[in-house]
C-alpha positions in Angstrom: -25.0 0.9 -14.3 -26.4 -0.6 -11.1 -27.6 1.9 -8.5 -28.7 1.4 -5.0 -32.4 0.4 -4.8 -32.8 2.2 -1.5 -31.0 4.9 0.4 -28.0 4.1 2.5 -28.8 3.2 6.2 -27.9 4.9 9.4 -25.3 2.5 10.9 -25.2 2.1 14.6 -22.4 0.1 16.3 -22.9 -0.7 20.0 -20.4 -2.4 22.3 -18.4 -4.1 19.5 -15.4 -5.9 20.8 -12.8 -8.3 19.4 -10.0 -10.3 20.9 -7.2 -12.3 19.2 -5.3 -14.9 21.3 -6.2 -13.1 24.5 -5.3 -9.6 23.1 -8.1 -7.1 22.9 -8.0 -5.3 19.6 -11.4 -3.5 19.9 -12.8 -2.2 23.2 -16.6 -1.9 23.2 -16.9 0.5 20.3 -20.0 2.7 20.1 -20.3 4.6 16.8 -23.1 6.1 14.6 -22.5 6.7 10.9 -25.0 8.8 9.0 -26.5 7.8 5.6 -24.7 9.3 2.7 -21.7 10.7 4.7 -18.0 10.1 4.1 -16.8 8.9 7.5 -13.0 8.9 8.0 -11.5 6.2 10.4 -7.9 6.9 11.4 -5.4 5.7 13.9 -2.0 4.1 14.2 -1.4 0.6 12.9 -2.9 -1.8 15.4 -5.5 0.7 16.6 -8.3 -1.5 15.4 -9.4 0.4 12.2 -9.2 -2.5 9.8 -10.7 -4.9 12.3 -13.8 -2.7 12.7 -14.1 -2.4 8.9 -13.8 -6.1 8.5 -16.6 -6.7 11.0 -18.8 -4.4 9.0 -17.9 -6.2 5.8 -18.4 -9.7 7.2 -14.7 -10.7 6.8 -14.6 -11.4 10.6 -17.1 -11.6 13.4 -17.2 -9.5 16.5 -16.9 -11.4 19.9 -19.6 -9.2 21.3 -21.7 -6.2 20.5 -24.5 -5.3 18.0 -24.8 -3.8 14.6 -28.0 -2.0 13.5 -29.1 -0.5 10.2 -31.9 2.2 10.5 -32.6 1.0 14.1 -33.0 -2.7 13.1 -30.4 -5.1 14.4 -28.6 -7.1 11.7 -26.4 -10.1 11.8 -23.4 -10.1 9.5 -21.8 -13.5 9.7 -19.9 -13.4 6.5 -19.3 -11.4 3.2 -22.5 -12.7 1.7 -24.5 -11.3 4.6 -22.7 -8.0 4.2 -23.4 -7.8 0.4 -27.0 -8.7 1.0 -27.3 -5.7 3.3 -25.6 -3.5 0.6 -22.2 -3.4 2.3 -19.0 -3.8 0.2 -15.6 -4.1 1.7 -12.4 -3.2 -0.2 -9.6 -4.5 2.0 -5.8 -4.1 1.7 -5.5 -7.9 1.0 -7.8 -7.9 -2.0 -10.4 -10.4 -2.9 -10.2 -10.9 -6.6 -9.9 -14.2 -8.6 -6.4 -13.9 -10.2 -7.0 -16.3 -13.1 -10.2 -14.5 -14.3 -10.4 -11.4 -16.5 -11.3 -7.9 -15.2 -14.8 -8.2 -16.6 -15.3 -11.6 -15.1 -14.2 -10.3 -11.7 -16.4 -7.2 -11.8 -19.6 -9.1 -12.6 -18.8 -12.4 -10.9 -22.1 -14.1 -9.9 -24.0 -11.1 -11.2 -24.0 -11.6 -15.0 -26.7 -10.0 -17.1 -28.9 -12.8 -18.4 -32.2 -13.6 -20.1 -33.8 -17.0 -19.4 -30.5 -18.2 -18.0 -28.4 -17.1 -21.0 -25.7 -14.6 -20.4 -25.9 -11.3 -22.2 -22.2 -10.5 -22.7 -22.9 -7.3 -24.6 -25.0 -5.9 -21.8 -22.1 -6.6 -19.3 -19.6 -4.8 -21.6 -22.0 -1.8 -21.8 -22.4 -1.8 -18.0 -18.6 -2.0 -17.6 -18.1 1.0 -20.0 -20.6 3.0 -17.8 -18.5 2.2 -14.7 -15.3 3.3 -16.4 -17.0 6.6 -17.4 -18.1 7.2 -13.8 -14.8 6.4 -12.2 -12.4 7.7 -14.9 -10.4 4.4 -14.6 -8.6 3.0 -17.6 -8.8 -0.8 -17.3 -8.9 -3.3 -20.1 -11.9 -5.7 -19.4 -10.1 -8.5 -21.2 -6.9 -8.5 -19.1 -6.4 -11.2 -16.5 -6.2 -9.8 -13.0 -3.0 -11.5 -12.1 -1.2 -9.6 -14.8 -2.2 -6.2 -13.5 -0.2 -4.0 -11.1 -1.6 -3.9 -7.5 -2.9 -0.4 -8.0 -5.0 -1.4 -11.0 -6.3 -4.5 -9.2 -7.6 -2.2 -6.5 -9.4 -0.2 -9.2 -11.1 -3.5 -10.3 -12.3 -4.1 -6.7 -13.9 -0.6 -6.7 -15.6 -1.3 -10.0 -16.9 -4.6 -8.7 -18.4 -2.9 -5.6 -20.1 -0.3 -7.7 -21.5 -3.0 -10.0 -23.2 -4.5 -6.9 -25.1 -1.3 -6.3 -23.5 -1.0 -2.9 -25.2 1.3 -0.3 -22.2 1.3 2.1 -18.7 1.3 0.7 -16.0 0.4 3.3 -12.5 1.2 2.0 -9.3 0.2 3.7 -6.3 2.2 2.4 -7.8 2.7 -1.1 -5.2 5.2 -2.2 -2.1 3.5 -0.9 -0.9 2.3 -4.3 -2.3 5.0 -6.6 -0.6 7.8 -8.3 -1.4 11.5 -7.6 -3.8 11.7 -10.5 -5.5 8.4 -9.6 -5.8 9.5 -6.0 -7.5 12.8 -7.1 -9.9 10.8 -9.3 -10.7 8.4 -6.5 -11.4 11.1 -4.0 -13.6 12.9 -6.5 -15.4 9.6 -7.0 -16.0 9.2 -3.3 -17.6 12.7 -3.2 -19.8 11.8 -6.2 -20.9 8.5 -4.5 -21.7 10.3 -1.2 -23.6 13.0 -3.0 -25.7 10.2 -4.6 -26.5 8.8 -1.2 -23.8 6.1 -0.8 -22.2 5.9 2.7 -18.4 5.7 2.4 -16.3 4.6 5.4 -12.7 5.5 4.7 -9.7 4.1 6.5 -6.5 5.8 5.5 -3.1 6.9 6.8 -3.2 9.9 4.4 -4.7 12.4 6.9 -4.8 15.3 4.4 -6.8 13.1 2.0 -9.2 12.1 4.8 -9.8 15.7 5.8 -10.3 16.8 2.2 -13.2 14.3 1.6 -14.7 13.3 5.0 -17.7 14.8 6.7 -16.7 13.4 10.0 -13.7 11.6 11.4 -13.3 9.0 14.1 -10.0 8.4 15.8 -9.1 5.0 17.3 -6.2 4.4 19.7 -5.2 1.0 21.0 -8.6 -0.5 20.1 -10.6 2.3 21.8 -12.6 5.1 20.3 -10.9 8.4 21.3 -13.0 11.0 19.5 -15.6 11.5 16.7 -16.3 14.9 15.2 -16.6 17.1 12.1 -13.6 16.9 9.8 -13.6 20.7 9.5 -12.6 20.9 13.1 -9.3 19.0 12.6 -5.9 19.3 11.0 -3.5 16.5 10.3 -1.5 17.6 13.4 -4.6 17.5 15.7 -5.5 14.0 14.4 -2.0 12.8 15.0 -2.2 14.1 18.5 -5.3 12.1 19.2 -3.9 9.0 17.4 -0.7 8.7 19.4 -1.6 10.7 22.5 1.1 13.2 22.0 2.4 15.6 19.4 4.7 14.1 16.8 7.0 15.6 14.2 5.4 14.9 10.8 8.1 16.5 8.7 10.5 14.6 6.5 14.1 14.3 7.6 16.6 16.2 5.5 18.9 13.9 3.6 22.7 14.5 3.8 24.4 15.8 0.7 26.1 13.2 -1.5 29.8 13.5 -0.8 31.9 15.0 -3.6 33.6 12.3 -5.6 31.2 9.6 -4.3 31.6 6.7 -6.7 28.9 5.3 -8.9 27.9 2.0 -7.2 25.0 0.8 -9.4 24.5 1.3 -13.1 22.0 0.1 -15.6 22.0 0.5 -19.4 19.2 -0.3 -21.8 17.1 -2.4 -19.5 14.2 -4.0 -21.3 11.4 -6.4 -20.5 7.6 -6.1 -20.7 6.7 -2.6 -19.5 10.3 -1.5 -19.3 11.4 -0.2 -22.7 15.0 1.1 -22.2 16.0 2.3 -18.8 19.4 3.9 -18.0 20.4 5.0 -14.5 23.4 5.6 -12.2 23.3 5.7 -8.4 26.3 6.9 -6.3 27.2 5.8 -2.8 25.2 7.8 -0.3 22.6 8.9 -2.9 18.9 8.3 -2.9 17.5 8.1 -6.4 13.7 8.3 -6.6 11.8 6.8 -9.4 8.4 8.3 -10.2 5.7 7.5 -12.8 2.1 6.4 -13.2 1.0 2.8 -12.5 2.1 0.9 -15.6 5.1 3.2 -16.2 7.5 0.4 -15.3 8.6 1.7 -11.9 8.3 -1.5 -9.9 9.3 -3.6 -12.9 12.6 -1.7 -13.1 13.5 -2.6 -9.5 12.7 -6.2 -10.2 15.1 -6.2 -13.2 17.8 -4.6 -11.1 17.5 -7.3 -8.5 17.1 -10.2 -11.0 13.6 -11.1 -9.8 12.8 -10.8 -13.5 15.3 -11.4 -16.3 15.9 -8.5 -18.7 15.6 -9.4 -22.3 18.1 -6.6 -23.1 20.5 -4.4 -21.1 23.2 -4.8 -18.4 23.4 -4.1 -14.7 26.7 -3.2 -13.2 28.0 -2.8 -9.6 31.3 -0.9 -9.3 31.6 -0.9 -13.0 31.5 -4.7 -13.3 28.7 -6.4 -15.2 26.6 -8.9 -13.3 25.7 -11.0 -16.3 22.4 -12.8 -16.3 21.0 -11.6 -13.0 19.2 -13.7 -10.3 18.3 -12.7 -6.8 21.2 -14.9 -5.5 23.7 -13.2 -7.7 22.3 -9.7 -6.9 22.5 -10.4 -3.1 26.1 -11.6 -3.5 26.9 -8.3 -5.2 25.5 -6.4 -2.3 21.9 -5.6 -3.4 18.8 -5.9 -1.2 15.2 -5.5 -2.3 12.2 -4.4 -0.3 9.2 -5.2 -2.6 5.9 -3.3 -2.8 3.8 -6.1 -1.3 5.1 -7.3 2.0 2.4 -10.0 2.3 2.8 -11.5 -1.2 6.4 -10.9 -2.0 8.4 -9.9 1.1 7.4 -11.9 4.2 6.4 -15.4 5.1 3.3 -14.4 7.0 2.8 -17.6 9.0 6.4 -17.5 10.3 7.7 -15.4 13.2 9.4 -12.0 13.2 12.6 -13.7 14.1 12.5 -16.2 11.3 11.5 -13.6 8.7 14.3 -11.2 9.7 16.9 -14.0 9.8 16.0 -15.7 6.5 18.1 -13.8 3.9 21.2 -14.0 6.0 20.8 -17.6 7.1 23.8 -18.9 5.1 26.0 -16.6 7.0 25.2 -18.4 10.3 25.4 -22.0 9.1 27.9 -24.5 10.4 27.3 -27.4 8.0 23.7 -28.4 8.3 23.3 -26.5 11.6 22.4 -22.9 12.4 23.9 -21.0 15.3 20.7 -20.0 17.1 22.4 -17.8 19.7 24.1 -15.8 17.0 20.9 -15.6 15.1 18.9 -14.3 18.1 21.4 -11.6 18.9 21.7 -10.5 15.2 17.9 -10.3 14.9 17.6 -8.3 18.1 20.2 -5.8 16.9 18.5 -5.4 13.5 15.1 -5.1 15.1 16.4 -2.4 17.4 17.9 -0.6 14.5 14.5 -0.3 12.8 12.5 -0.1 16.0 10.3 -3.2 15.7 8.0 -3.0 18.6 7.0 -6.6 19.1 7.3 -8.1 22.5 7.0 -11.7 21.3 9.3 -12.1 18.2 8.4 -15.8 18.0 4.8 -15.0 17.2 3.7 -15.2 13.6 4.4 -11.9 11.8 0.9 -11.8 10.4 -0.3 -10.9 13.9 1.7 -7.7 14.0 0.8 -4.3 12.7 1.6 -3.2 9.2 4.2 -0.8 10.5 6.1 -3.6 12.3 5.8 -5.8 9.3 7.2 -3.2 7.0 10.1 -2.5 9.4 10.8 -6.2 9.5 11.3 -6.1 5.7 14.1 -3.6 6.2 15.6 -5.4 9.2 16.0 -8.7 7.3 18.2 -7.0 4.7 20.2 -5.0 7.1 21.6 -8.3 8.5 23.4 -8.7 5.2 24.9 -5.2 5.3 24.0 -4.4 1.7 25.7 -1.6 -0.3 22.6 -1.0 -2.5 19.0 -0.9 -1.3 16.1 -1.1 -3.8 12.8 0.0 -2.1 9.3 -0.2 -3.6 6.6 1.7 -1.8 8.6 2.0 1.5 5.7 3.3 3.6 2.7 1.7 2.0 0.0 1.0 4.5 1.8 2.2 7.6 0.8 4.8 10.2 2.3 8.3 10.5 4.7 7.2 13.3 6.1 4.2 11.4 6.3 6.3 8.3 8.4 8.9 10.1 10.7 6.1 11.4 11.1 4.5 7.9 11.9 7.9 6.3 14.6 8.5 8.9 16.0 5.0 8.4 16.4 5.5 4.7 18.1 8.9 5.1 20.4 7.4 7.8 21.4 4.5 5.6 22.2 6.9 2.7 24.2 9.1 5.1 26.2 6.0 6.0 27.1 5.5 2.4 24.4 3.1 1.1 23.0 3.7 -2.4 19.2 3.7 -2.4 16.8 3.4 -5.3 13.2 4.3 -4.1 9.9 3.9 -5.9 6.9 5.5 -4.4 3.4 6.6 -5.5 3.7 9.5 -3.1 5.3 12.4 -5.0 5.9 14.3 -1.7 7.7 11.3 -0.3 10.0 10.9 -3.3 10.8 14.6 -3.5 11.6 14.8 0.3 13.8 11.7 0.5 15.6 11.8 -2.9 18.6 13.6 -4.1 17.3 13.1 -7.7 14.0 11.9 -9.2 13.9 9.9 -12.4 10.5 10.0 -14.1 9.4 7.0 -16.2 6.6 7.1 -18.8 5.6 4.0 -20.8 8.7 2.3 -19.6 11.2 5.0 -20.7 12.9 7.8 -18.7 11.4 11.1 -19.7 13.0 13.4 -17.2 15.4 13.7 -14.3 14.9 16.3 -11.6 17.1 17.5 -8.8 16.1 17.9 -5.2 13.8 20.9 -4.7 11.9 20.5 -7.9 8.2 21.5 -7.6 5.9 18.5 -7.5 3.8 19.9 -10.3 6.8 19.7 -12.6 7.4 16.0 -11.7 3.7 15.2 -12.2 3.6 17.0 -15.5 6.5 14.9 -16.7 4.8 11.7 -15.7 1.7 12.6 -17.7 3.2 14.3 -20.6 3.1 17.9 -21.9 -0.7 18.0 -22.0 -1.2 16.5 -18.5 -2.4 13.2 -19.9 -0.4 10.1 -20.8 1.0 10.3 -24.3 
């Protein structure tokens, strides 16, 4: 496979600043990153982490300040400049070509060739070497738009390695990975760093950062708060620097499901694509967690329950009554709500305001003929925003300008306006900071305590075990085990992988 031609540079950032619409998101950042180190970059949503990473990767330009490699000032005006300097950025938004195959994306613009003729066999050999290095299991012939988000992120990592990157900047790389995949990726980061590659890691998973980073930098409100050895920190000390105060990082305790609580949602024999026969029941006031590897059918099961995809077999019932051929409209009328795994692609209209996004699903409830009662809408949106603690002063600003935490909470707020009885949640805290994560966890347990039935999919086993009354494990689209609250995480992980610890 391709390897860096020269060693990774010492990166020096001096006086880097960035403003958006008059709001300063980076305040004159000074930072040095040593060659071959793993450097953690942490902070709350909106602290400026991703902005700094995007400046290094050429996705955006700083308003002022300088960037130097090995003491020589460099100009990175775009992704091509960054790649030319050996910098690869793996962002949360992704940068793959959906209609191309995995192999085509990995080697796009860098095909093996002789005299202008492509050497396809050589590329397949290089791809096999990348898989051996990373431990990923990706079909090179599969189209990218048919892959789960977690696998798409693996493709981005493979592409960066194929470029022979010297500096790998990663924004929330483990957000959608399973426990096993996270462990593999963290080990890969250690291997790359040991080989001389500099890795800059932005992550909300503080324990993961501390397990792999040599040094950690904390940003707060766009300013650098501290930089120091990772060994001198714990998750609690980092949180203290991030928010300027101590915060309770424990999960809230869910209320017991009342005796005699009725079954609200049932599914029998659901089948389509990855889902190969799923049965489940959820009672009022219960949180049912669904665990499994990427490709196990977790997210696909939620989409079938909501009618976003049509099941080829099986039935969905609410209060014992079948819903027939499901559609989102029919599911909503039956009292279901769905928070999807990708807020940017599936859950929000990014160019629209917070108010418009929150109001959208319940719009028919406020119509008077062709007109919408705006005063009623504003008060309803304010109430829902307060319930989930959306901290946005200007709710008429585009939601894409707000932090990931506020965006995620807006996903919950828009459904609360419909007062659903059943909430389907896919990756409830993906890409949010520790404070927003704590708020969302408390919101889910409060909704269940008030009688709502919740079905929750998460790649974080600890999150599922803490929030759920029961955890259903899927493997290859089928239930392979159901575990009560208090089950050890190792037991759930073993069920997801099979008796031998590997997929069967």
